[in-house]
N, C-alpha and C positions, 0 to 999 in steps of 0.2 A: 563369630558373632560379636557384635559390638556390645559394650557394657550397658548401653541403654536397652538393647534388645534382651539381654539377660535379666536386667531388672524388671522389664515388662513381663517376661516369661515367669519370673519368680512371683511377681505380684498376681498374675493370673492363676498360677497354680495354688497359691495361698488362698485366693478368693474362692477357687473351686473347692478346696478342702473345707473352708469355713461354711460355705453354702451347703455342702454335702452333710456336714454335721448338723447344721441348723435344720435342714430338711428332715433328717432322720429323727431328730428330737421332736420336731413338730408332728411327724407322722406317728411316732410311737405314742406320744401324749394324746393325740386325737383319737387313735385307735383304742387306747385305754379308756378315754372318756366315753366313747361309743359303747364299749363293753359295760361300763358302769350304768349307762342310761337304759340299756336293754334289760327287760325282765329275765329272771332266771340266771343260770350259770352257763355262760357262753362256752367255756372250754369243756365243761362236762358234756354238753350237747354235741360239740364237735368231735371230741376224742372218744368218749365212752359210748355215746349213743349213735355215732356215725351219721349224724344228721346232714345229709348231702345238700338239702335245700339251704340250710343255714351256712354251710361251707361256701356255696355259690354266692349267697348274699354277702358274706363277709369278704369274699374275694372282690366283689363289685365295690364294696365300701372302701377297701384298700386301694383299688385303682382310682376311685373318685377322689379320695384324700390325696393321693399322690399327684393327680392332675391339678388339684386346687393349690397344693403347696408349691408345685413347680411353677404354676402361673404366677403365684404371689412372689416368689423369689426372683423370677425372670424379670 
């Protein structure tokens, strides 16, 4: 490989790592904000009460947040 190709590869790998970290931070902060905005204790309902409907809803919220963050970073 040429030095230019190696520099390009290193820059792309670094950009991928930065965007991965940025996406994870945004995802966790948005998920925590959603947890704060919903009434009641989310984790108690999910873990102790085994609320399946809430688990499905939070899974959908997680997928929606991931799609929005991926589109914004892309």
